[in-house]
C-alpha positions in Angstrom: 77.5 128.4 -39.3 74.0 127.0 -38.6 71.1 127.4 -41.0 68.1 129.8 -41.0 66.3 129.1 -37.6 63.0 127.2 -38.3 61.0 128.3 -35.5 57.7 130.5 -35.8 58.0 132.7 -33.3 57.1 136.1 -33.6 54.3 135.0 -36.1 50.7 135.4 -35.2 49.0 132.6 -36.5 51.7 131.0 -38.5 49.9 128.2 -39.5 47.3 130.1 -41.0 49.7 132.5 -42.5 51.7 129.3 -44.3 48.2 128.5 -45.9 48.3 131.5 -48.0 51.8 132.5 -49.2 55.3 130.9 -49.5 57.5 131.5 -46.9 61.4 130.7 -46.9 64.1 132.2 -44.9 67.6 131.9 -46.8 71.2 132.4 -45.2 73.1 135.2 -46.9 76.9 135.1 -48.1 79.1 134.2 -45.6 80.7 137.5 -45.1 77.3 139.1 -44.2 76.5 136.0 -41.5 77.4 137.8 -38.3 75.2 140.3 -38.8 72.1 139.1 -40.9 70.1 136.6 -39.2 68.7 135.1 -42.3 66.5 136.5 -45.7 63.1 135.8 -45.6 61.1 135.8 -48.5 57.3 135.8 -49.0 54.9 135.5 -52.2 51.3 135.4 -52.5 48.6 135.3 -54.9 45.0 135.4 -52.7 41.6 135.5 -54.0 40.8 137.3 -50.8 42.5 139.7 -48.7 44.5 138.4 -45.7 46.0 140.3 -42.4 49.0 139.3 -41.2 50.6 140.5 -37.7 54.0 139.9 -36.0 55.2 140.6 -32.5 58.6 141.9 -33.7 61.8 140.9 -32.6 64.0 143.6 -31.2 66.0 143.9 -34.8 66.3 145.9 -37.7 64.8 144.9 -41.2 65.1 145.6 -44.5 62.6 144.9 -46.4 62.1 145.1 -50.2 58.3 144.5 -50.9 55.9 144.9 -53.9 51.9 144.8 -53.5 49.7 144.3 -56.4 48.3 148.1 -56.1 51.9 149.6 -56.0 55.5 149.4 -57.6 58.5 148.1 -55.4 60.3 149.9 -52.6 62.4 149.5 -49.9 62.8 150.5 -46.2 63.9 150.5 -43.1 62.4 148.9 -40.5 63.7 149.7 -36.9 62.8 147.7 -34.3 59.0 147.4 -33.9 57.5 148.3 -30.6 53.9 147.4 -31.3 52.2 144.4 -32.9 52.8 144.8 -36.8 49.8 144.3 -38.9 50.2 144.5 -42.7 46.6 143.4 -45.4 48.0 141.0 -47.7 46.0 140.9 -51.0 46.0 139.6 -54.5 50.0 139.2 -55.8 52.6 140.4 -54.3 56.5 139.8 -52.7 58.5 140.7 -50.1 62.1 140.2 -49.7 63.4 140.6 -46.5 66.4 141.2 -44.5 66.7 140.5 -40.7 69.7 141.7 -39.2 70.9 140.0 -35.4 70.2 142.0 -32.3 72.5 144.5 -32.7 73.9 143.3 -36.4 72.5 146.2 -38.1 74.7 149.3 -36.6 78.4 148.3 -38.6 75.5 149.0 -42.0 74.9 152.7 -40.6 78.0 153.2 -38.2 77.8 157.0 -38.0 74.0 156.0 -36.7 73.0 155.1 -33.3 70.2 151.9 -33.4 67.9 154.1 -31.9 67.4 156.4 -34.8 65.6 153.8 -36.5 63.3 152.1 -33.5 59.4 152.4 -34.1 59.9 154.1 -37.7 59.4 152.5 -41.4 62.1 155.0 -43.1 63.0 154.9 -46.4 66.2 153.1 -47.9 67.5 156.7 -48.7 67.4 157.2 -45.5 69.9 154.9 -44.4 72.0 154.3 -47.6 71.2 157.2 -49.9 69.8 154.8 -52.7 66.2 154.1 -53.4 67.1 151.8 -57.1 67.7 148.2 -55.3 64.1 147.4 -55.1 63.8 146.3 -58.5 67.2 144.0 -58.6 65.8 142.4 -55.9 61.9 141.8 -56.5 62.2 141.0 -59.9 63.9 138.0 -60.9 61.3 134.7 -61.4 64.5 133.1 -59.5 64.7 132.6 -55.9 68.3 132.5 -55.9 68.9 135.8 -58.1 66.9 137.2 -55.4 69.5 136.1 -52.5 72.1 136.9 -54.9 70.8 140.6 -55.5 70.4 141.1 -51.7 73.8 140.0 -51.1 74.9 142.4 -53.9 73.2 145.2 -52.5 74.4 144.7 -48.5 77.8 142.9 -49.0 79.5 146.8 -49.9 77.5 148.3 -47.6 79.5 146.5 -44.4 81.3 149.4 -43.9 82.0 149.9 -40.3 86.0 150.3 -38.3 87.1 148.0 -35.6 85.7 149.6 -32.8 82.2 149.6 -34.3 82.4 145.9 -35.6 83.6 145.1 -32.2 80.8 146.8 -30.1 78.5 145.1 -32.8 79.7 141.9 -31.6 79.6 142.3 -27.7 75.9 143.7 -28.1 75.0 140.5 -30.5 76.7 138.1 -28.3 74.8 139.7 -25.2 71.6 140.1 -26.8 71.5 136.2 -27.3 72.6 135.4 -24.4 69.1 137.0 -23.2 67.4 135.2 -26.0 68.7 131.8 -25.1 69.7 131.7 -21.3 66.3 131.4 -19.0 68.6 131.7 -15.7 68.6 135.9 -17.0 65.2 137.4 -15.2 67.3 140.6 -14.1 69.2 143.5 -15.8 71.2 144.5 -13.1 72.5 140.5 -11.9 73.5 140.4 -16.0 75.2 142.9 -16.2 77.3 142.2 -13.2 77.5 138.7 -14.4 79.2 140.5 -17.7 81.8 142.8 -15.5 79.6 146.0 -16.8 77.7 148.4 -15.1 73.9 148.2 -15.7 74.2 151.7 -17.6 77.0 150.7 -19.8 74.9 148.0 -20.8 71.9 150.4 -21.3 74.2 152.7 -23.6 75.6 149.2 -25.7 71.6 148.3 -25.8 70.9 151.7 -26.9 73.7 152.5 -29.8 73.5 148.9 -31.1 70.4 147.2 -30.8 67.9 150.3 -30.7 66.1 148.9 -27.2 66.9 148.5 -24.0 68.0 145.0 -22.1 64.9 144.7 -20.1 62.8 145.3 -23.3 64.7 142.8 -24.8 64.3 140.1 -22.0 60.7 141.5 -22.1 60.1 140.6 -25.9 61.6 137.2 -25.5 59.6 136.0 -22.9 56.1 136.8 -24.6 57.5 135.3 -27.7 58.0 132.0 -25.9 55.0 132.7 -24.4 52.9 132.8 -27.5 54.6 130.1 -28.9 53.9 127.9 -25.8 50.1 128.9 -26.0 49.6 127.5 -29.6 51.6 124.9 -29.8 49.8 123.3 -26.7 46.7 121.8 -26.3 46.4 123.2 -22.4 48.6 126.0 -21.0 49.3 126.1 -17.2 49.7 129.8 -17.0 51.0 130.4 -13.8 53.4 127.4 -13.8 54.9 129.0 -17.8 55.4 132.5 -15.7 57.2 131.2 -13.0 59.5 129.2 -15.6 60.0 132.7 -17.9 60.8 134.4 -14.9 57.5 136.0 -13.8 57.0 136.9 -10.2 53.6 136.1 -11.1 51.1 135.0 -13.3 49.6 138.4 -13.5 52.6 140.1 -14.6 52.6 137.6 -17.7 49.2 138.2 -18.3 50.2 141.8 -19.0 52.9 141.4 -20.9 51.3 139.6 -23.1 47.9 141.6 -23.3 50.2 144.8 -24.0 52.1 143.2 -26.8 49.2 141.6 -28.4 46.0 143.6 -27.3 44.5 140.4 -26.0 45.0 138.1 -22.7 46.9 135.0 -23.4 43.2 132.8 -23.0 41.6 134.8 -25.7 45.1 135.0 -28.2 44.5 131.3 -27.9 41.5 131.1 -28.8 
């Protein structure tokens, strides 16, 4: 199994964030790896507040967090439809679980992924428990925090063969959308996979939480923002064509709708 990825896609101003916090990704236990992308751990001790922004991935996160002014708590964060912002101040810690797109459903097999989309809900809403935060957040040793996440998640993987098979299908299709730049139209993609558009949409609604078109557009925006942050001069017309947009205006529209400013302003 591959190590946790090292890119910073989705993190707005990653260099600025990383100068203020200690950020790590860790791999979960072997039985969880088909469904969990990685764990993400953040600790900070700031003299001045800092606001971090993230363009969410099409996946569910389980987030254990402790901020300076409140006790630790856990919540389920469904696929975020808007730019996510979080103010960091004083001392704090977050231990997060990023599931693969489609990978959360095996842990809550009785509920479609759309139940979580655009929502942040207490841990009890998904698992009926609220007492895991201390076990995850309190250990000073990072390995102990990872072990606590493993211990919490492993017993919750309780889906039957049908849900596991559908989750595997959804994860595979979502990963293809992420990695294959030749995929530009949902209808063509569905046909190539031997599915009707409606069947593909139903699968994504139940297991990913958003439509295949939404996933396609979000991954395009992620790549555009990463290129904007890493290249001195971006040829937006060429990038639009490379990402499968009909013209530059459509790329500008999607980026603006996602982060609130046009690409050129985002770069500045």
